[in-house]
C-alpha positions in Angstrom: 115.5 16.8 82.5 115.3 16.8 86.3 117.8 15.8 89.0 116.9 12.7 91.0 117.7 11.8 94.6 120.4 9.3 93.7 122.2 11.8 91.4 121.9 14.4 94.1 123.5 12.2 96.8 126.3 11.0 94.6 127.2 14.5 93.5 127.2 15.6 97.2 129.6 12.8 97.9 131.8 13.9 95.0 131.8 17.4 96.5 133.2 15.9 99.8 136.0 14.2 97.8 136.7 17.3 95.8 137.1 19.5 98.9 139.3 16.9 100.5 141.9 16.7 97.7 142.0 20.5 97.4 142.8 20.6 101.1 145.7 18.2 100.5 147.1 20.6 97.9 146.7 23.6 100.1 148.6 21.9 103.0 151.6 20.9 100.8 155.0 22.6 100.5 154.8 22.6 96.7 151.3 23.2 95.4 152.2 22.4 91.8 154.0 19.2 92.5 151.1 18.0 94.7 148.8 18.8 91.7 151.1 16.7 89.5 151.1 13.8 92.0 147.3 13.9 92.3 147.0 14.0 88.4 149.4 11.1 87.9 147.4 8.6 89.9 144.2 8.8 87.8 146.5 8.9 84.7 148.1 5.6 85.6 144.8 4.0 86.4 143.3 5.3 83.2 146.2 4.0 81.2 145.2 0.5 82.2 141.4 1.1 82.1 141.2 2.4 78.5 142.6 -1.0 77.3 139.4 -2.6 78.5 136.9 0.1 77.6 135.3 1.0 74.3 136.5 4.1 72.6 134.4 7.2 73.2 132.3 8.1 70.2 134.3 10.0 67.6 131.9 13.0 68.0 133.2 13.5 71.5 136.9 13.6 70.6 137.1 17.4 69.9 135.4 18.1 73.2 137.8 15.7 75.0 140.8 17.4 73.5 139.4 20.9 74.4 138.7 19.7 78.0 142.2 18.4 78.4 143.7 21.7 77.3 141.4 23.7 79.6 142.1 21.4 82.5 145.9 22.0 82.1 145.3 25.7 82.8 142.9 24.9 85.6 145.5 22.9 87.5 148.1 25.6 87.1 145.6 28.2 88.4 144.7 26.0 91.4 148.3 25.7 92.4 148.8 29.5 91.9 145.7 30.4 93.9 146.8 28.3 96.9 150.2 29.9 96.9 148.6 33.3 97.3 145.5 32.7 99.4 143.8 30.6 102.1 141.8 27.6 101.2 138.7 29.1 102.8 139.0 32.2 100.7 140.1 31.2 97.2 138.3 27.9 97.0 134.8 29.5 97.4 135.6 32.1 94.7 136.9 29.5 92.3 134.0 27.2 92.8 131.2 29.6 93.7 131.1 31.8 90.6 131.3 28.8 88.2 127.7 27.5 88.7 126.1 30.7 87.6 128.4 31.0 84.6 127.5 27.4 83.7 123.8 28.0 84.1 123.9 31.1 81.8 126.0 29.2 79.2 124.0 26.0 79.4 120.7 27.9 78.9 122.1 29.8 75.9 124.4 27.2 74.3 123.0 23.8 75.3 119.4 24.8 75.2 118.9 23.4 78.7 115.7 24.7 80.3 116.1 25.0 84.0 113.0 25.0 86.2 112.4 28.1 88.4 113.5 26.0 91.4 116.8 25.1 89.8 117.4 28.8 89.0 116.7 29.7 92.6 119.0 26.9 93.7 121.9 28.0 91.5 121.5 31.6 92.6 121.3 30.7 96.3 124.3 28.4 96.1 126.4 30.9 94.2 125.5 33.7 96.6 126.1 31.6 99.7 129.5 30.7 98.4 130.8 34.0 96.9 129.4 36.7 99.1 130.9 35.4 102.4 134.3 35.0 100.7 134.2 38.6 99.4 133.1 39.9 102.8 135.8 38.0 104.6 138.4 39.3 102.1 137.6 42.9 103.2 137.8 41.9 106.8 140.9 39.7 106.6 142.7 41.7 103.9 143.4 38.5 101.9 146.0 39.0 99.1 144.5 40.6 96.0 146.5 38.3 93.7 144.9 35.2 95.2 141.5 36.7 94.7 142.1 37.6 91.1 143.5 34.1 90.2 140.6 32.4 91.9 138.0 34.5 90.0 139.9 33.8 86.7 139.9 30.1 87.5 136.1 30.3 88.0 135.8 31.1 84.3 138.1 28.2 83.5 136.0 25.8 85.6 132.8 27.0 83.9 134.4 26.4 80.5 135.5 22.8 81.2 132.2 22.0 82.8 130.3 23.0 79.7 132.7 21.2 77.4 132.6 18.0 79.5 128.8 18.2 79.7 128.6 18.1 75.9 131.5 15.7 75.5 130.3 13.1 78.0 126.8 13.1 76.4 128.3 12.6 72.9 130.8 10.0 74.0 128.2 7.2 74.4 130.0 6.2 77.7 130.8 8.7 80.4 133.2 6.2 81.9 135.3 5.9 78.7 135.3 9.7 78.2 136.4 10.2 81.8 139.3 7.7 81.6 140.7 9.3 78.5 140.4 12.7 80.1 142.3 11.6 83.2 145.0 10.1 81.0 145.3 13.3 78.9 145.3 15.5 82.0 148.3 13.7 83.5 150.6 13.8 80.5 151.3 17.6 80.0 151.5 18.2 83.8 154.1 15.4 84.2 156.1 16.8 81.2 156.1 20.4 82.6 157.0 19.1 86.1 160.0 17.2 84.8 161.1 20.2 82.7 160.9 22.6 85.6 162.0 20.5 88.5 163.9 17.6 87.0 165.1 15.0 89.5 163.2 16.7 92.4 159.9 15.3 91.0 160.8 11.7 91.9 161.9 12.5 95.4 158.8 14.7 96.1 156.5 11.9 94.8 158.2 9.3 97.0 157.8 11.6 100.0 154.2 12.5 99.3 153.1 9.2 97.7 150.3 8.6 100.3 148.8 12.1 99.9 149.1 11.8 96.1 147.4 8.4 96.1 144.6 9.5 98.3 144.1 12.8 96.5 144.4 11.2 93.1 141.7 8.6 93.9 139.4 11.2 95.3 139.9 13.5 92.3 139.3 10.7 89.9 136.2 9.3 91.7 134.7 12.8 92.2 135.0 13.9 88.6 133.9 10.5 87.3 130.7 10.9 89.3 130.2 14.4 87.9 130.7 13.3 84.3 128.1 10.6 84.8 125.7 13.0 86.6 125.9 15.4 83.7 124.5 12.7 81.4 121.5 12.2 83.8 120.7 15.8 84.9 121.0 19.4 83.7 124.7 20.5 83.6 123.9 23.7 85.6 122.2 21.8 88.4 125.0 19.3 88.7 127.6 22.1 88.7 125.8 23.9 91.5 125.4 20.8 93.6 129.1 20.0 93.1 130.1 23.4 94.5 128.6 22.6 97.9 132.1 21.3 98.4 132.9 24.9 99.4 131.1 24.4 102.7 133.2 21.3 103.4 136.3 23.1 102.4 135.5 26.0 104.8 135.1 23.4 107.6 138.5 21.8 106.7 140.1 25.3 106.5 138.8 26.2 109.9 139.2 22.9 111.9 142.3 21.4 110.3 144.2 24.2 108.6 143.3 26.7 111.3 142.3 29.5 108.9 139.3 30.7 110.8 135.7 30.8 109.6 133.4 33.6 110.8 129.7 34.4 110.8 129.5 35.2 107.0 130.6 31.7 106.2 127.9 30.2 108.5 125.3 32.4 106.8 126.6 31.3 103.5 126.3 27.7 104.5 122.6 28.3 105.2 122.1 29.8 101.8 123.8 26.9 100.2 121.7 24.4 102.1 118.6 26.3 100.9 119.9 26.3 97.4 120.4 22.5 97.4 116.8 22.1 98.6 115.6 24.5 95.9 117.2 22.4 93.2 114.7 19.6 94.0 111.7 21.9 93.6 
């Protein structure tokens, strides 16, 4: 299974949308409530969509349930990471370690055989993302808690990527699988938000509705593309391509959030670009 040009371009577009909604969360006053707002939008859309779509194949249901559970902890970890670290530091760690973990897991568990070019691409992308973030942490003395949460979330990301790679393929329809996943993601987060914040949730959602709508649509579209792509190309290659969003996030962190991006990040961007090219070898 190779990765075609159309899949490559669509996954890169998904990366842009993923970095953008993460920047929305980082810039908010309440990271968790912004996560909830962004999850509710796909949940509402999915609630309508599933009525018009066929059910995912029964074989995919356990994977769907597992993914929803894993995503719950992923969203909590994203909110926690952004409370304790800059977007340009924690985002690369969360997203950069995951492709290599996915590649190792996919090779062992999914019997996916990556070409030598794909392995080089995965390694270059991971190195280009993670190494600059670790170097900048030593220079900028970023909070250790944010770093640890981000690294822990990388494991969570790798887990749901593998689970969804299998689930989407077994479902018979990546679109149906994705819609049910968006619906299942929104429910527990909404319940927890209401339990913790009560009436504050409604006021916050009214105040941030535009950001929630934009972030929710980008989140939904980005992951729908990724789910589809994982049925067309090796999971590890898709995961690596998706994490080029880190370069976009670094630019947003520097230009919009004024976090500052140094020479290591520029060098990392070159590594990532080479990695993307290597995936096509």
